C-alpha positions as CSV (number, residue, x, y, z in Angstrom):
1,X,-142.8,-15.2,212.5
2,X,-144.1,-18.8,213.0
3,X,-145.3,-18.4,209.2
4,X,-141.6,-16.9,208.5
5,X,-139.8,-19.7,209.9
6,X,-141.5,-22.3,208.5
7,X,-140.8,-21.1,205.0
8,X,-137.3,-20.3,205.9
9,X,-137.2,-24.1,206.9
10,X,-138.8,-25.3,203.8
11,X,-136.7,-23.0,201.6
12,X,-133.9,-24.5,203.4
13,X,-134.7,-28.4,202.9
14,X,-135.3,-27.6,199.3
15,X,-132.1,-26.3,198.9
16,X,-130.4,-29.3,200.5
17,X,-132.6,-31.6,198.6
18,X,-131.3,-30.0,195.3
19,X,-127.5,-30.2,196.0
20,X,-128.2,-33.8,197.0
21,X,-130.0,-34.8,193.7
22,X,-127.6,-32.3,191.6
23,X,-124.4,-33.2,193.2
24,X,-125.7,-37.4,192.8
25,X,-126.0,-36.8,189.1
26,X,-123.3,-35.6,188.4
27,X,-121.0,-38.2,190.0
28,X,-122.5,-41.3,189.3
29,X,-121.8,-41.1,185.5
30,X,-118.9,-43.0,184.9
31,X,-115.8,-41.1,185.3
32,X,-111.8,-41.4,186.0
33,X,-112.7,-41.4,189.9
34,X,-115.8,-43.7,189.4
35,X,-113.6,-46.4,187.5
36,X,-110.8,-46.4,189.6
37,X,-112.8,-46.3,192.8
38,X,-114.6,-49.2,191.1
39,X,-111.4,-51.5,190.6
40,X,-109.9,-50.8,193.6
41,X,-113.1,-51.7,195.4
42,X,-113.1,-55.0,193.5
43,X,-109.6,-55.4,194.8
44,X,-110.6,-54.5,198.3
45,X,-107.6,-52.6,198.3
46,X,-107.2,-49.3,200.6
47,X,-111.6,-48.9,200.2
48,X,-111.9,-47.0,203.0
49,X,-109.2,-44.4,202.5
50,X,-109.9,-44.1,198.6
51,X,-113.3,-43.2,198.8
52,X,-112.9,-41.2,202.1
53,X,-110.3,-39.1,199.4
54,X,-112.7,-38.6,196.6
55,X,-115.4,-37.4,199.1
56,X,-113.2,-35.1,200.9
57,X,-112.3,-33.4,197.4
58,X,-115.5,-33.5,196.5
59,X,-116.4,-31.2,199.6
60,X,-113.7,-29.1,199.6
61,X,-114.2,-28.4,196.0
62,X,-117.9,-28.0,196.4
63,X,-117.1,-25.8,199.3
64,X,-115.1,-23.4,197.3
65,X,-117.2,-23.1,194.9
66,X,-120.4,-22.5,197.0
67,X,-117.9,-19.7,198.0
68,X,-117.7,-18.2,195.0
69,X,-114.2,-19.6,193.3
70,X,-116.4,-21.1,190.4
71,X,-116.2,-17.5,189.3
72,X,-112.8,-16.6,189.9
73,X,-111.6,-20.4,187.7
74,X,-114.2,-19.7,184.7
75,X,-112.3,-16.2,183.9
76,X,-109.0,-17.8,184.4
77,X,-108.2,-19.3,180.5
78,X,-105.1,-20.1,181.0
79,X,-105.2,-21.6,184.1
80,X,-107.9,-23.9,182.9
81,X,-105.7,-24.6,179.7
82,X,-102.7,-25.6,181.8
83,X,-104.5,-28.3,184.0
84,X,-106.7,-29.6,180.8
85,X,-103.1,-30.5,179.1
86,X,-101.8,-31.7,182.3
87,X,-105.1,-33.7,183.0
88,X,-105.4,-35.2,179.7
89,X,-101.4,-36.3,179.4
90,X,-102.1,-38.1,182.7
91,X,-105.6,-40.0,181.8
92,X,-103.8,-41.1,178.4
93,X,-100.9,-42.8,180.7
94,X,-103.6,-44.5,183.1
95,X,-105.8,-45.8,180.2
96,X,-102.3,-47.4,178.5
97,X,-102.1,-48.6,181.7
98,X,-105.4,-50.3,181.6
99,X,-105.1,-51.5,178.1
100,X,-101.8,-53.0,179.0
101,X,-102.9,-54.7,182.0
102,X,-106.3,-55.9,179.8
103,X,-103.7,-58.2,177.7
104,X,-102.3,-60.3,180.7
105,X,-105.9,-61.3,181.7
106,X,-104.2,-64.0,183.7
107,X,-102.5,-61.9,186.0
108,X,-105.7,-60.0,186.9
109,X,-107.6,-62.5,188.7
110,X,-108.6,-60.5,192.0
111,X,-106.8,-63.5,194.3
112,X,-103.4,-62.8,192.1
113,X,-103.3,-59.5,191.5
114,X,-100.3,-57.6,193.5
115,X,-101.2,-55.4,196.0
116,X,-101.1,-51.8,194.8
117,X,-99.0,-49.8,198.1
118,X,-101.2,-47.7,200.0
119,X,-99.2,-44.7,198.6
120,X,-99.1,-45.5,195.4
121,X,-102.6,-46.0,195.6
122,X,-103.0,-42.5,197.0
123,X,-101.1,-40.7,194.6
124,X,-103.3,-42.4,191.3
125,X,-106.4,-41.1,193.5
126,X,-105.5,-37.7,193.9
127,X,-104.2,-37.5,190.4
128,X,-107.1,-38.7,189.3
129,X,-108.8,-36.0,191.0
130,X,-107.2,-33.0,190.6
131,X,-105.6,-33.4,187.0
132,X,-109.4,-33.9,185.6
133,X,-110.8,-30.2,184.5
134,X,-114.0,-32.0,184.9
135,X,-113.8,-32.2,188.3
136,X,-113.9,-28.5,188.4
137,X,-116.4,-28.1,186.3
138,X,-118.9,-29.8,187.9
139,X,-117.8,-29.6,191.5
140,X,-116.1,-26.0,191.4
141,X,-118.2,-24.1,188.4
142,X,-121.7,-26.0,188.4
143,X,-122.4,-26.7,191.6
144,X,-120.9,-23.0,192.3
145,X,-123.0,-21.2,189.9
146,X,-126.2,-23.1,190.5
147,X,-125.9,-22.1,193.9
148,X,-126.5,-18.6,194.0
149,X,-130.2,-18.9,193.4
150,X,-129.9,-19.4,197.1
151,X,-128.8,-17.1,199.7
152,X,-127.5,-17.5,203.8
153,X,-128.6,-21.0,205.4
154,X,-130.1,-22.2,202.4
155,X,-127.3,-21.7,200.5
156,X,-125.4,-23.6,203.2
157,X,-127.9,-26.5,203.0
158,X,-127.5,-27.0,199.0
159,X,-123.9,-27.0,199.7
160,X,-124.2,-29.5,202.4
161,X,-126.1,-31.8,200.3
162,X,-124.5,-32.1,197.2
163,X,-121.1,-32.9,199.3
164,X,-123.5,-35.7,201.5
165,X,-124.3,-36.9,197.7
166,X,-120.6,-37.3,196.9
167,X,-119.4,-39.1,200.4
168,X,-123.0,-41.6,199.8
169,X,-122.0,-42.8,196.5
170,X,-118.1,-43.1,196.4
171,X,-118.6,-45.5,199.7
172,X,-122.2,-47.1,198.2
173,X,-119.6,-47.6,194.9
174,X,-116.2,-48.9,196.9
175,X,-117.8,-51.3,199.3
176,X,-120.9,-52.3,196.9
177,X,-118.4,-53.3,194.2
178,X,-117.8,-56.5,196.0
179,X,-121.1,-58.0,195.1
180,X,-119.3,-58.1,191.7
181,X,-116.6,-60.2,192.8
182,X,-118.2,-63.7,191.9
183,X,-118.2,-62.1,188.5
184,X,-114.9,-61.2,188.3
185,X,-113.5,-64.4,189.6
186,X,-112.6,-65.2,185.4
187,X,-109.7,-63.6,184.2
188,X,-111.7,-62.1,181.4
189,X,-113.9,-60.3,183.2
190,X,-111.0,-58.4,183.9
191,X,-109.9,-57.9,180.4
192,X,-113.4,-56.6,180.4
193,X,-113.2,-54.4,183.0
194,X,-109.5,-52.9,182.1
195,X,-110.3,-52.2,178.5
196,X,-113.8,-50.5,179.7
197,X,-111.3,-48.6,181.9
198,X,-109.0,-47.9,179.2
199,X,-111.7,-46.5,176.8
200,X,-113.2,-43.9,179.2
201,X,-109.8,-42.9,180.1
202,X,-109.3,-42.1,176.5
203,X,-112.3,-40.8,176.0
204,X,-112.2,-38.1,178.5
205,X,-108.8,-36.9,177.5
206,X,-109.8,-36.5,173.7
207,X,-112.7,-34.7,175.1
208,X,-110.6,-32.1,177.0
209,X,-108.3,-31.8,174.3
210,X,-111.1,-31.2,172.0
211,X,-112.3,-28.2,174.3
212,X,-109.1,-26.5,173.4
213,X,-108.5,-27.4,169.6
214,X,-112.5,-26.5,169.5
215,X,-113.7,-24.4,172.2
């Protein structure tokens, strides 16, 4: 019994580590959520609540994926198409807004930038999260499908590991961004950042639409 118990603990620990590393590898890549949290972190605007929203959103989607929702979503082409088109449209709009901000660098100094209301910041954060099909593919479909390798406590540990990675990453990004503030004291740095954000948003939008046109 002791041998079996020790083996089970080992499997659970391995599952938790696997979930954490996979979750971290998926969200560290530069994407819509990360770009937005980075900018808000630099501005020190609503950092805690926005980081919490991103982490909790990932947690809910990962939990759904581990519970088996990933299989259901992957079998619904119509749902994927609707979310993809809506997400691409929003990303195009947000990218355009970033390019427009980059045209006026004098107004983007952290000390001179008008604070975005909490309601508007939350709305943008939720849209960048739930209107981006990549989020579903990464958290629900990919993490969910890979969790099938484990059973019982190990599967639960795998999901918790992936969720922990999201919390660690988003709060580290949001609060760690302020370390870059000396660099972003120059308006030209904000121009570069918003140009990069615009490029990222449009690149994601084009990649989403290309999957519909050329599956």
